[in-house]
C-alpha angles and dihedrals in degrees: 000000000000092000091052092049093052092049089052092050094047088047089053091047089053093046092046091048093049092045093050092046091050092050090049092052092047090051091049092049092049091049091050090049096050091046088051090052095048090048091055090046090055091050093050092048090049094051091048091048089051094048091049092047089051092050091047095050093044089055100039109029124077117236113272096215093077094059116112113242117243111239117234118259095250095056092071109100113216118182114221097176107117092208 
């Protein structure tokens, strides 16, 4: 009777361990799947925001190539000769 009871207990421990491990792996897989989906959503939102920013700047900003360059400070010639 004692031998039969200990085998039932050890069988219950093995089944419980396997069930717990399976649930843990399922939870980890679900967490990874959700994280992967949110990552793809972030990339998609970022690309949409970048596209809208480029469209806005191309419509509302003047071209930068027409701007006059600022000369460096040392290029200004100041005469210090008192003559």
